N, C-alpha and C positions, 0 to 999 in steps of 0.2 A: 580324538584319534587314539593312537597307540604309541608306546615307547617314548613318552614325554619326560620320563624321569621322575624323581621324588619331589615332594613338596619340601623344598629346602632352599634357603637363601643362597646357597653356593651353586645351585642349579641355574646357571645363566641361560636364559631362553631369549632368542631373538626371532622376529618374524618380519617378513616382507609380504606385500600384496600388490597386485596390479593386473593389467589386462593380459590377454594372450600375446598381443603384440606390444611390447614395451620398449621404452627407451631410457637412456641414462641421462643424468643432468649434464653430462659432457656433450651430448648431442646438440647440434646447432638449433634445431627446431623441435623441441620436446614439449608436448602439451601435457597439462595436468592430467587429462584423461588417460594418456598412454604411459605415464611415468611409473616407475617402481616406487612405492611408498614404503617407508620403514616405520613399523609400529613401535610404540614406546611402552615402557613399564610392563613388560611381559613377565608373568610369573605362573608357575604351575599351581593350580588350586585343587585339583584332584589328582592324586598320584598316578602318573603314567597316562592318564586319559583326558585331562582337561587343563587348558591354559587360558588365562585372561590377558588381553593386551589392550592398550589404548590407541585408537586411531589418531592420525594427524589430519590437519585440514586438507581437503581435496575435493574432487568431483568425480562422477562417473559411476558405472555399475558393472556387474559381472567381474569383480576383481578377486582373483584367486589368491589363496594364501599358501606360503611356504615357510615352514618352521626350521629353525637352526638351534639344535641343542648339542652341546659338547662338540661343536664343529661338524656335526652330521646334519646334512640337509634332507628335508622330507622329499625334495625333488632335486636331483643332482644337477640337471641342466636348466634349472629354474623354470621360468614360465614357458619357454619354447618346448619343454619336454613334459609338461604337466600331465598330459593324457596318458603318458607311459608310466607315470609313477603315482597315479591315484590322487592328484591334486584337483579334486572336483568341488570342494567347498569354496563358496565365494560369498562376498558381501557387496552391498550397494551403499553409496551415499544417498541421502534422502533427495528425492526429486525437488527441483526448484518450485517455488510457489509465488505468484504475484499477489500482492495485497493492495497496491495502489498505482495509479498512473498520475504523475505530478502535473502533467499538462493535458488532461483529457479534453478540455473544452477548446483547445487550440485546433483550428483547421489547418492541416498541413498542406504544403505546396504539392500540386500534382506533378511537379518536376522532381520531387524527392529531395534527398540530401538535407533533411531537417532532423532534429534530435527529439526522440521520445525518451523521457526519464521515467523509469519504473522502479518500484521498491517492492521488497518481498523477503523471502528467506531462502537459504541454501543456494545462493548464487555463486559461491566459491570466492576465492581470494581476489582482492583488487588487482585487476590486470595491469594497471600502471606500475604498481609496486613490483609485480613479477618481472617487469621489463629489466630489472636489475639482475635477474637470474637467467638461466637458460630456458626456464619454463614459460609457457604461455597458457592463459586461461581462455580457451576459444569459446565464445558465446555468440548466439544468433537469435533471431526471432522471426516469426511469420505472423501475418494478420489475416483474419477470416471474418466475413460478414454473413448475414443470414440467407443470402442468395448464393452462398458458397463461391463468392469471388475471393480469390486468395492471392496475396502477394508475399513471396518468400524471399529469403536471403538477406534479411535486414541484418547488417553487421552490428554487433553489440560489444560493449566493453564494461566490465564490472568496475565501478568507480568508488564504491564504498564496500569494504570487506563483507561479503556474504549477503548484503542487504539492498544494494542499489546498483543499477546498470543504466547505461545510456545506449540507445539503439538509433541508427540512422535510417530514415525512411527511404524506400525506393520510390520510383515514379509510380503513380497510381491514381485512381478516381474512386469516388463513392463515399459511403458513410456507414456507421454502425459496425466498425471493425473491432473484434476482440483480438487481444494480443496474446501470443503464446511464446514463452521464453525458453530457450534451450541452452544448456551448459553441460559439458561432459557427456554429450549424447543423450541427456535426459531432458524431456520437455515438460514444462509446467502445464497445468490446466489453464483454461481460458480466464483472462482478466474479467473482473466484474464490470469495469468501466470500459467504454469503447472510444475509439478515435475516428476522425473523419478527415477527408481531404477537402480543400477549398472548393466550394461550388463553382460552376462556370459563371463567367462574368461577360456580359455583352456590352460593347461600346459603340458599335456602328453597324449599319446595314446598307449595302450598296448594290443596286440602286434602292431607294426607299419608297418607290412607287411602281405600279404596274397595272395592267388591265385586269378587270375582274374575271376574265376568262382564264386567268392563270398562265403559267408557262414562263414567267420571268425568272431567269437564273440570278440569284442574289448571293453575295458574299457577306456573311455575318462575321464581323471581327470582334475579338475580345481576348480572353485568356482562360486557362484551366479547362479547356475542352478535352484534355486527355490524349494519350497516345492512341492512334487508330487501332493498334493491335489489341487493345483490351477495353477501349471505351465504348459503352453502349449509348449511342447518341440519337436523340430524336429532337426535331425542331417543330414546335407547335405553333399554330396560327389561330388566333381568336379563341383563346381559352380551351386549348386542347381539342377543339372540334375537328380540326384537320391538320395533317402533318405536311410539312415541306419536305419533299423527297430529296434525300441526300444524294448529291452527285458522286459519281465514281471519282476516287482520288480527291474528294472535296473535303477532307477532314485533316486538320492539324491542331496542335496545341492552341494556336492563336486564331484560327478561323475555320469556319465550315461553309460549304457551298451547297446550295440546294435550289430546287425548282419550285416556285410558289404554286400552290394549288388554287383552283377557282374559289372565289368568295364573293360575297355581296359587296356593292359599292360602299366605300368608306374606309376609315382608319382602323386597322386591326393590330392587336398586340402579338408580337412574335417573341418566343423565348426558346432557349436551348436547355434540354435536359440531358445530363450525363450521369449514368449509373444512379438514377433516382434522385439526383439533386438538380433543381431548376435554377436558371439564371434570372436576372431581372428582365423586365419586358422592354422591347423596343418597338416603335411604331412603324408600320408599313401601310402605305396608302393605296387602296384599290380605286382606280378611276374607270370611268366609262370609256371603252375602247374608241379610238379614233375611227370615224367613218368618212370615206372619201366620196365625193359626188360621182354619179355615173360618168360625167365628163369632167374629171378633176382639174384638168389644165385650163379649161376655159370654154367660151361659147363658140369660138370659131376654130376651124381646122388649122389655120395658120399659127395659132398660139401653141399648138401641140407639136410643132415641127421646129427643128433647129439644126445648125451645122454640126458636122462630126466633131469639131474641136470644142464643142460645148460653149460656155459663156452666155448662153441665152437665159435671160431672167424670165422666170415663169411664176405665175400665181397658182397655187394649188387650193382647191375649194373642197370643203367638207364640213364636218361638225366635231365637236368635243376636242378641238385643239386646246392645248394648255401651254403657258409659258413657264415651264418647269425650270428648276435649278440646273438640270442637265442639258437644257436647250432642246431643239428639235432636229432630228436627223431624217433625211430621205434617202432611200435607195432606189436607183433606177436599175432594176435587175432583170435578167432574162425571165421569161414567163415561168412562174412556179418555182423560183429559186431564191427565196428570201435570204438565204445564207451567203449569197454572193455580195461581198462588201467592196468589190473593186470600183463600184460606181456609187459611192456613198458621199453625200454632201450635207453640210449644215444649212438649215433654213432659218429664216427670220419669221418670228411669230408676229402676225398682223392683228388677228382676232381669233375668237374661238371657231371661226369658220374659214379663215384664210391664212395661208403661209406663203412666203416668198422664197424661192430657191433659185440657184444658178445651175443650169444643167451641166453635167460632167462631160468630158470628152470620150468619144468612142472611136473604134478603128474602122467600122463599116456601118452602113445603113442598117438600122434595126429598130424593132418595136420593143419597148420596155414596160414592165409592170412597175408601179410605184408602191413602196412600202414606207410607212411612217413610224418612227419610234420617239417616245417622249422620255425614255429612261436609259439613254446611252446604248441602245441596241439590245437591252435585256429581253424585250419582246417587240414584235412588229405588227402593225395593222396594215392589211393589204388593201389597195385601192383598185380602180379599174385599169384595164389594159390601155396603155397610152401609145 
């Protein structure tokens, strides 16, 4: 600059530097990024035009300098007036850089609130030590993977001066996340190591069996299925050949609900994939659908008739009945209305061709269709009009 004075030990030179919006240490919430820094060991090295100062520890960029020589300031109203007095020169602290993640192989909870420890350079002063002053070292992080799924706002705190920080995870799902660390408004490059959330875990499927025509609505219980707002969930049946269609509002951290697709008879593996991470398998049994005889109640007309109050014991004939762990249900429903559960009764399994049920009560003379379920009503097989 100009008018710095002579190269002389008696020429006392002072300098401050900071952002356009600055605060003083007396302010209740003054961050390192916005504080006024006082340089040390300033001396004129070229008469009138050059001075050298030593910076103090800090963080941030675009910090403008103001000189003070002989009680005269290069900018009278300091940083708020810098544009009017030519204070355009600025300096930057070096951007932070990540060199290591101390727990990269840990899978973090999809619920968040776990700690990532990172090491590197230019993280700024220990935030815990700064708590004894009015200043705070505000740090944060974000994570990004190769499909550009990003979770931001990870709160961080520098725990070892300039070289180590701890960041708290937010809720999330997925794998292959690079970490970006920000301090003083300056962001690091991507970490070379990546982190992941815990893969989904399946513990139960209810019901665990259904007809091979599909249509059974099942609830898959477990954990780490992710928040519905950001989790990409697919439910695969039999080695990813077919997907179980996710039901509306059927997704939470601990369960997903879906409608099973058609598959061949037999036991099939079901698993849940969340953001490219797959769960363990759980078995679902596809059975041959129940078929009722053309005259399922019996051989005589009298056996298909009962009083309005119910309580008539009837034998239902057909094929492919099973004595499952869910028991057998029958619905005596109005024609073509299998969703009407007002006339639903439990039946006794006699054989793969016979069931015994007690008729429900009705309010008026009517003819009913019979529907049979072997899996707590997840799907129904229709019989003849009775």
